[in-house]
C-alpha positions in Angstrom: -4.4 16.4 -13.4 -2.6 14.1 -11.0 -0.1 16.7 -9.9 -2.7 19.3 -8.7 -2.9 20.1 -5.0 0.2 18.0 -4.1 1.8 20.7 -2.0 -1.1 21.2 0.4 -1.6 17.4 0.5 2.1 16.9 1.4 1.9 19.6 4.0 -1.2 18.0 5.6 0.5 14.6 5.6 3.7 15.9 7.3 1.6 17.6 10.1 -0.6 14.5 10.4 2.4 12.2 10.8 4.2 14.5 13.2 1.0 14.9 15.3 0.2 11.2 15.3 3.7 10.1 16.3 3.8 12.8 19.0 0.6 11.4 20.5 2.1 7.9 20.3 5.3 9.0 22.0 4.1 11.3 24.7 0.3 11.1 25.1 -0.1 7.3 25.0 1.1 5.7 28.3 3.8 3.0 28.4 2.7 -0.6 28.3 3.1 -2.3 31.7 4.7 -5.4 30.2 6.7 -4.3 27.1 7.5 -0.8 28.1 8.8 1.5 25.4 9.1 -1.4 22.9 5.3 -1.5 22.7 5.4 2.0 21.0 6.3 0.3 17.7 2.6 -0.8 17.5 1.8 2.7 16.4 4.0 2.3 13.3 3.8 -1.5 12.6 0.0 -2.0 12.8 -1.0 1.1 10.7 1.6 0.1 8.1 0.0 -3.4 7.9 -3.5 -2.1 7.8 -2.8 0.4 5.0 -0.8 -2.2 3.1 -3.8 -4.6 3.0 -6.2 -1.7 2.2 -3.8 -0.6 -0.6 -3.9 -4.1 -2.2 -7.7 -4.1 -2.0 -7.8 -0.6 -3.5 -5.6 -1.8 -6.4 -8.1 -4.6 -7.0 -11.0 -2.1 -7.1 -9.2 0.0 -9.7 -8.5 -3.2 -11.7 -12.2 -4.0 -11.7 -12.9 -0.5 -13.1 -10.2 -1.1 -15.8 -11.8 -4.4 -16.8 -15.2 -2.8 -17.1 -14.2 0.3 -19.0 -10.9 -0.7 -20.7 -9.6 2.8 -19.6 -5.8 2.6 -19.3 -5.9 5.3 -16.6 -7.5 2.7 -14.2 -4.7 0.3 -15.0 -2.2 2.9 -14.1 -4.0 3.7 -10.8 -4.2 0.0 -10.0 -0.5 -0.6 -10.7 0.5 2.4 -8.6 -1.7 1.5 -5.7 -0.2 -2.0 -5.6 3.3 -0.7 -6.0 3.0 1.8 -3.1 1.3 -0.9 -1.0 4.3 -3.2 -1.5 6.6 -0.5 -0.2 4.4 -0.1 2.9 4.4 -3.9 3.2 8.2 -4.0 3.4 8.0 -1.5 6.3 5.3 -3.5 8.0 7.4 -6.7 7.8 10.6 -4.9 9.1 8.9 -3.3 12.0 7.1 -6.5 12.8 10.3 -8.4 13.0 11.8 -5.8 15.3 8.8 -6.1 17.5 9.0 -9.9 17.5 12.6 -9.8 18.4 12.0 -7.4 21.3 8.8 -9.2 22.6 9.5 -12.9 21.8 13.2 -13.1 21.5 13.0 -14.2 17.8 12.9 -12.3 14.5 10.1 -14.5 13.2 7.6 -17.0 14.5 6.3 -19.4 11.9 3.6 -20.7 14.2 1.8 -17.4 14.3 -1.0 -17.3 11.7 -1.1 -13.4 11.5 2.6 -13.1 10.6 2.6 -16.0 8.1 -0.7 -14.9 6.4 0.6 -11.3 5.9 3.8 -12.7 4.4 1.7 -14.9 2.0 -0.3 -11.9 0.9 2.8 -9.8 0.4 4.6 -12.5 -1.6 1.4 -13.0 -3.7 1.4 -9.4 -4.7 5.2 -9.5 -5.2 4.5 -11.6 -8.3 2.4 -8.8 -9.8 5.2 -6.9 -11.4 7.0 -10.0 -12.8 3.7 -11.1 -14.3 3.3 -7.7 -16.0 7.0 -7.8 -17.2 6.5 -11.2 -18.7 3.8 -10.0 -21.1 5.0 -7.9 -24.0 1.7 -6.8 -25.5 0.4 -3.8 -23.6 -3.3 -4.6 -23.9 -2.8 -8.2 -22.8 -0.5 -7.1 -20.0 -3.1 -4.7 -18.6 -5.9 -7.2 -18.9 -4.1 -10.1 -17.3 -2.6 -7.8 -14.6 -6.1 -6.6 -13.7 -7.5 -10.1 -13.5 -4.6 -11.0 -11.1 -5.2 -7.8 -9.0 -8.9 -8.5 -8.6 -8.3 -12.2 -7.6 -5.5 -11.4 -5.2 -7.4 -8.4 -3.8 -10.4 -10.6 -3.1 -8.0 -13.0 -1.3 -7.0 -10.3 1.2 -10.3 -10.0 3.2 -10.9 -13.8 3.0 -7.4 -14.4 4.4 -8.0 -11.7 7.1 -11.2 -13.4 8.3 -9.7 -16.8 8.3 -6.9 -15.7 10.6 -9.3 -13.9 12.8 -11.3 -17.0 13.3 -8.3 -19.0 14.2 -8.3 -20.2 17.9 -4.6 -20.4 18.6 -2.5 -17.3 18.2 0.2 -15.4 20.1 0.3 -12.2 18.0 -1.3 -9.3 19.9 -4.8 -8.4 18.6 -5.3 -4.7 18.4 -8.7 -4.7 16.6 -11.1 -7.4 18.0 -14.8 -7.7 18.5 -14.3 -8.0 22.3 -12.3 -4.9 22.6 -8.8 -3.6 21.6 -7.1 -4.0 24.9 -5.9 -0.4 24.6 -6.6 2.4 27.0 -8.5 5.5 25.8 -5.2 7.4 25.4 -3.7 4.5 23.5 -6.7 4.2 21.2 -6.6 7.9 20.3 -2.9 7.7 19.4 -3.4 4.4 17.5 -6.3 5.6 15.3 -4.5 8.9 14.7 -1.5 6.9 13.4 -3.7 4.8 11.2 -5.3 8.0 9.7 -1.9 9.6 9.2 -0.5 6.5 7.6 -3.5 6.3 5.3 -3.0 9.9 4.3 0.7 9.2 3.7 -0.3 6.3 1.4 -2.6 8.6 -0.6 0.1 11.2 -0.9 2.7 8.7 -2.2 0.1 7.3 -4.6 -0.6 10.7 -6.0 3.1 11.6 -6.3 3.8 8.4 -8.2 0.8 9.0 -10.5 2.0 12.5 -11.1 5.5 11.3 -11.9 4.3 8.6 -14.4 1.8 11.0 -16.0 4.5 13.7 -16.5 6.8 11.1 -18.0 4.1 10.1 -20.5 3.5 13.7 -21.4 7.2 14.4 -22.0 7.4 11.4 -24.3 4.4 12.6 -26.2 5.9 16.1 -26.5 9.2 14.8 -27.8 7.4 12.8 -30.5 5.4 15.8 -31.6 8.3 18.2 -31.6 11.0 16.0 -33.2 9.2 13.0 -34.5 10.9 11.0 -31.9 10.1 7.3 -32.3 12.3 6.0 -29.5 11.6 2.3 -28.9 11.3 1.8 -25.2 12.1 -1.6 -23.8 9.7 -3.9 -22.1 8.4 -2.6 -18.8 6.1 -3.8 -16.1 4.6 -0.3 -15.7 1.5 0.6 -17.8 2.0 2.6 -21.0 -0.4 5.2 -22.1 -1.0 6.4 -25.7 -0.9 10.1 -26.6 -4.7 9.9 -27.2 -5.1 8.8 -23.5 -3.4 11.9 -22.2 -5.4 15.1 -21.5 -4.2 18.3 -23.2 -1.7 20.2 -21.0 -3.3 23.0 -18.9 
């Protein structure tokens, strides 16, 4: 189920990323002030946007899990948040590189955009320890879903609060008064956002396929040999044999 059409999706992602980065490197003009350093905007900002959207998506999947008690939605929520955390690390690293090149420091604590993103990232960094601390699978899934919904709702609220702040030094790419980008820059930027979003979906599908295959292998081992291996506590969701579809 989760592993279907991964090859064409992967191929499309590779071409989308290559095309978007080619536009950013050669089609979009150099910034008059920052020069080539400004090109990191086409990686850093899409990473940050996709990270926040991934956290919200994890919250949406958690809502579906709380409504239906279907463990598949818990798995999708967990995977969405996990992949978003990886993208968040990339956003923080590229942001620090950009800050060093533009401001001469690796981090600026007075900048609300940077600090708020770090707060959101650290908030979701407690998601897996929370799951690991709960041994009962049903309670683990339920509490994790409540956390994902609450933290996911915090993301847009935090985003709006930062946008309404008067004082900031972080460049604003998406604003109501205009992006400040030329037409060529805008084309390259939104192409990078779309390509990064597709990359996120691909990674999400790959991790789902990996976990689903592992569940099926465990179920098959139990059926063939009566294997009752006791697996240690894990932060990852666990699915029963009855929750798995029959192999195609």
